[in-house]
C-alpha positions in Angstrom: -10.5 -8.0 22.4 -10.4 -8.8 18.7 -6.6 -9.5 19.0 -7.1 -12.0 21.8 -9.8 -13.8 19.8 -7.6 -13.8 16.8 -4.6 -15.1 18.8 -6.8 -17.9 20.2 -7.9 -18.9 16.7 -4.4 -18.7 15.2 -3.0 -20.9 18.0 -5.8 -23.4 17.4 -4.9 -23.5 13.7 -1.2 -24.0 14.4 -1.9 -26.8 16.9 -4.4 -28.5 14.5 -1.8 -28.4 11.7 0.9 -29.9 13.9 -1.4 -32.7 14.9 -3.1 -33.6 11.6 -1.0 -31.9 8.9 -4.2 -30.1 7.7 -5.4 -26.5 8.1 -8.7 -25.5 9.8 -11.5 -24.3 7.6 -13.4 -21.0 8.0 -16.4 -22.8 9.5 -14.2 -24.2 12.2 -13.1 -20.7 13.3 -16.7 -19.6 13.5 -17.7 -22.7 15.4 -15.4 -21.9 18.3 -17.4 -18.7 19.1 -20.4 -20.2 21.0 -18.1 -22.2 23.4 -15.8 -19.2 23.9 -18.8 -17.1 24.9 -19.7 -19.6 27.6 -16.2 -19.6 28.9 -15.8 -15.8 28.7 -19.2 -14.1 29.3 -17.6 -10.6 28.6 -17.4 -11.6 24.9 -21.1 -11.2 24.4 -21.3 -8.1 26.6 -18.8 -6.0 24.8 -19.7 -6.5 21.1 -22.0 -8.3 18.6 -21.1 -11.8 17.4 -20.7 -10.4 13.8 -17.7 -8.4 15.1 -16.1 -11.6 16.4 -16.9 -13.4 13.1 -14.9 -10.8 11.2 -11.8 -12.1 13.1 -12.3 -15.6 11.6 -12.9 -14.1 8.1 -9.7 -11.9 8.3 -7.6 -14.8 9.7 -8.8 -17.1 6.8 -7.9 -14.3 4.3 -4.4 -14.0 6.0 -3.9 -17.7 5.5 -4.9 -17.6 1.9 -2.5 -14.7 1.2 0.3 -16.7 2.9 -0.3 -19.8 0.8 -0.6 -17.8 -2.4 2.7 -16.0 -1.7 1.3 -12.5 -1.2 2.1 -12.2 2.5 4.1 -13.7 5.4 2.7 -16.3 7.8 0.0 -14.7 10.2 1.6 -13.6 13.4 0.2 -13.2 16.9 -1.0 -9.7 17.8 0.4 -7.7 20.7 -1.5 -5.1 22.8 1.6 -2.8 22.7 1.3 -2.1 18.9 -1.4 -1.1 16.5 -4.9 -2.1 17.6 -8.0 -2.4 15.4 -11.6 -3.6 15.5 -14.0 -4.1 12.6 -17.8 -3.5 12.6 -19.6 -5.1 9.6 -23.0 -3.6 10.4 -25.1 -1.2 12.5 -22.7 1.7 12.3 -24.2 5.1 11.4 -23.1 8.7 10.9 -25.1 11.4 12.7 -23.7 14.9 11.9 -20.3 15.1 13.6 -20.7 11.8 15.4 -20.0 8.2 14.5 -22.4 5.8 16.3 -20.9 2.5 17.0 -22.7 -0.5 18.6 -22.1 -1.1 22.3 -20.1 2.1 22.5 -22.4 4.8 21.4 -21.7 8.1 19.6 -18.1 9.2 19.1 -17.3 12.7 18.1 -15.1 12.6 14.9 -13.5 14.8 12.3 -14.7 13.7 8.8 -12.3 14.5 6.0 -15.0 14.1 3.4 -18.7 13.7 3.1 -20.0 10.2 3.8 -22.1 9.1 0.8 -23.7 5.7 -0.1 -24.5 2.7 2.1 -22.0 2.1 4.9 -20.8 -1.6 4.6 -18.0 -1.9 7.2 -16.1 0.4 9.6 -12.7 -0.4 10.9 -11.5 1.5 14.0 -7.8 1.5 14.6 -5.5 2.9 17.3 -2.0 3.9 16.3 1.2 3.6 18.4 0.9 7.3 19.2 -2.6 6.7 20.8 -4.5 8.3 17.9 -7.8 6.7 16.7 -8.9 6.5 13.1 -11.9 5.0 11.4 -11.9 3.7 7.9 -15.4 3.6 6.5 -16.2 1.4 3.5 -19.2 2.6 1.5 -21.1 1.2 -1.5 -22.0 4.0 -3.9 -23.7 4.0 -7.3 -21.4 5.2 -10.1 -23.1 7.5 -12.6 -20.3 7.2 -15.1 -16.8 8.5 -14.5 -15.3 10.4 -17.3 -11.8 9.2 -18.1 -9.0 11.7 -18.5 -5.6 11.6 -20.0 -4.5 9.8 -23.1 -0.7 9.4 -22.7 1.4 6.3 -22.6 4.2 6.9 -20.1 7.2 5.0 -18.9 8.5 5.4 -15.3 12.0 4.6 -14.2 12.1 4.6 -10.3 15.3 5.6 -8.6 16.9 7.0 -5.5 18.5 10.3 -6.6 15.2 11.2 -8.4 12.2 9.3 -7.2 10.6 8.9 -10.6 11.8 9.7 -14.2 8.7 9.9 -16.4 8.9 9.8 -20.2 5.9 10.2 -22.4 7.7 9.8 -25.7 8.4 13.5 -26.2 9.5 15.0 -23.0 11.0 13.8 -19.7 9.8 14.9 -16.2 11.9 14.2 -13.1 10.4 14.1 -9.6 12.9 14.5 -6.8 13.2 12.0 -4.0 11.8 13.8 -0.8 14.0 11.6 1.5 11.4 11.6 4.3 13.4 9.6 6.8 16.6 11.6 6.3 14.9 14.9 7.1 14.0 13.5 10.6 17.1 11.3 11.1 18.9 13.6 13.6 15.7 14.3 15.6 14.8 10.6 15.7 18.3 9.6 16.8 18.4 12.1 19.6 15.0 11.0 21.0 15.8 7.3 20.7 19.0 7.9 22.6 17.0 9.4 25.4 14.6 6.5 25.3 17.4 4.0 25.7 18.3 5.6 29.0 14.9 5.3 30.6 14.0 2.4 32.9 11.9 -0.3 31.3 8.3 -0.2 32.5 8.5 3.4 33.8 6.1 6.2 32.9 9.0 8.3 31.6 9.9 5.5 29.1 6.3 5.2 27.9 6.2 9.0 27.5 9.3 9.0 25.2 8.0 5.9 23.4 4.9 7.9 22.3 7.1 10.9 21.3 9.1 8.6 19.0 6.0 7.0 17.7 4.7 10.5 16.7 7.9 11.1 14.7 7.6 7.8 12.9 3.9 8.6 12.2 4.9 12.0 10.7 7.4 10.3 8.4 4.8 7.7 7.3 2.1 10.4 6.7 4.4 12.6 4.7 5.5 9.6 2.6 1.9 8.5 2.0 0.9 12.1 1.0 3.7 12.4 -1.5 3.0 8.9 -3.1 -0.8 9.6 -3.3 -0.4 13.0 -4.9 2.2 11.9 -7.4 0.3 8.7 -8.4 -2.9 10.7 -8.8 -1.1 13.3 -11.0 0.4 10.7 -13.3 -2.8 8.6 -13.5 -4.9 11.7 -14.4 -2.8 12.6 -17.4 -2.2 9.0 -18.6 -4.1 6.0 -20.0 -1.2 3.6 -20.0 1.6 3.5 -17.4 4.6 1.2 -17.7 7.0 0.4 -14.8 9.7 -2.2 -14.1 8.9 -5.1 -11.8 11.5 -4.3 -9.2 12.9 -7.0 -6.8 12.7 -4.7 -3.7 13.2 -7.5 -1.2 16.4 -8.5 -2.9 17.6 -4.8 -3.3 17.2 -4.0 0.4 19.9 -6.7 1.2 22.4 -4.1 -0.1 23.7 -2.7 3.2 24.7 0.6 1.7 21.3 1.3 0.1 18.9 -0.6 2.3 17.7 2.3 4.4 17.2 4.6 1.3 15.4 1.9 -0.6 13.1 1.1 2.4 12.3 4.9 2.8 11.5 5.6 -0.8 8.4 3.4 -1.0 8.5 2.1 -4.6 6.2 -0.9 -3.9 3.5 1.3 -2.3 3.8 3.8 -5.2 3.3 1.0 -7.8 0.3 -0.3 -5.9 -1.3 3.2 -5.8 -0.8 3.7 -9.5 -2.2 0.2 -10.2 -5.5 0.6 -8.3 -6.0 4.2 -9.5 -5.6 3.2 -13.1 -8.1 0.4 -12.6 -10.7 2.9 -11.4 -10.5 4.7 -14.7 -10.2 1.6 -16.8 -6.6 2.4 -17.7 -3.7 -0.1 -18.5 -1.0 -0.8 -16.0 2.0 -2.8 -17.4 5.0 -4.2 -15.5 7.9 -5.3 -17.6 10.4 -8.0 -16.6 12.9 -6.9 -14.0 15.7 -8.4 -16.1 14.9 -6.1 -19.1 18.1 -4.1 -19.8 16.4 -0.7 -19.7 19.5 1.3 -18.7 22.0 -0.6 -20.9 19.9 -0.4 -24.1 20.3 2.5 -26.5 16.9 3.9 -27.2 18.0 5.1 -30.6 19.5 2.0 -32.3 18.8 -0.8 -29.8 22.5 -1.6 -29.0 22.9 -3.3 -25.6 26.0 -2.6 -23.5 27.7 -5.5 -21.8 27.9 -3.7 -18.5 27.0 -0.3 -17.0 28.0 0.4 -13.4 25.7 2.4 -11.1 28.2 5.3 -10.8 28.0 6.0 -14.6 25.0 8.3 -15.0 25.7 9.3 -18.7 27.1 7.3 -21.6 27.6 7.4 -25.4 26.3 4.6 -27.6 29.3 2.9 -29.3 27.2 2.0 -32.2 25.3 5.3 -33.1 27.2 7.7 -30.9 24.0 9.0 -29.3 24.6 10.6 -25.9 22.3 9.3 -23.2 21.3 10.3 -19.7 21.1 6.9 -17.9 17.7 7.5 -16.2 16.0 9.3 -19.1 17.1 6.5 -21.5 15.8 3.8 -19.2 12.4 5.6 -18.9 12.0 5.7 -22.7 13.0 2.1 -23.1 10.5 1.1 -20.4 7.8 3.0 -22.3 8.7 1.4 -25.6 8.8 -2.1 -24.1 5.3 -1.5 -22.6 3.9 -0.4 -25.9 5.4 -3.6 -27.5 3.8 -5.8 -24.9 0.5 -4.0 -25.2 0.5 -4.2 -29.0 1.4 -7.9 -29.1 -1.0 -8.9 -26.4 -4.2 -7.4 -27.8 -3.8 -5.3 -30.9 -3.2 -1.6 -31.0 -3.8 0.3 -27.8 -7.0 2.4 -27.7 -6.8 5.7 -25.8 -9.7 7.4 -24.1 -8.8 11.0 -25.2 -11.5 12.2 -22.7 -14.3 10.4 -24.5 -14.9 7.1 -22.8 -17.5 6.9 -20.0 -18.0 3.9 -17.6 -21.4 2.3 -17.7 -23.5 2.8 -14.5 -22.5 0.2 -11.8 -21.9 -0.3 -8.1 -18.5 0.2 -6.7 -17.0 0.0 -3.2 -15.0 3.1 -2.2 -12.8 3.4 0.9 -13.4 6.5 2.9 -11.1 7.6 5.7 -12.2 9.4 8.9 
């Protein structure tokens, strides 16, 4: 139902822009609701008006993200893919049950204790017909002790997912290659799906089977990225990475599948928001910075360094370099330079800094 209302509002926005050259305002989206309730009485029977107003707010945010270059143009929603509905109020948790307006109590498995005031709840249905609820709570922070005092540089790659340098030692984290582990199984099931008649129950059955495989790949990737980002953030106060042009890199036909599978962009986002929670510093250096071609000992820059060369000797100081370890150290040094020039010498927590009491919003899964 939310998707149908969103599609209606999106279509109205597109038509209005084609006719006037201007976009509709948020108030215009909300103003459509009373008339729609008259035309479609089931709208007021199935959910509260606040649920429908969330659609207008989310569509307005999608347009802002598009115009500010953070996302693509909003698209029409299909009933055959992921479905979701958002409740901004009147949702409560009673023991093992989630009580939702107009629906009632739903038995659920909570992966953590629900604390604080429930602000919004988003219920989503995946392609494999599983239901999840994301509960957004407002909790009072009593002061979160910061941990870790290192400055680390991270070089992201394909052979090793991350090469981490803290100025003294190097740690390499292998690439799990989530998609490759399931590639044969996925290809076999997709081949069977292609033989099924469109619209048949058998085809729908195999579609769900394939959706479960993709869901398993996604979950394993998310789990790896969350655990690694949490480990690095816990031991560091400053993390430096390269600003990679992932969209440009996936145009390489030989590496596109591997680059899409590795999840660099999501990992960087995870590190960024987790550092902000502990008042850490996240620094992205320019993507054109020659981290691999620069000698970390003397600063000499090579004219070129092909991808197949993994080790090299500096022609100036004769230092032997591992390509990735050298890049991670250069990234770290460049981050320290940016931090020092931007606002004086970096100050590290060393386990002593405590946040002042404040209110924060925390996302809780269900």
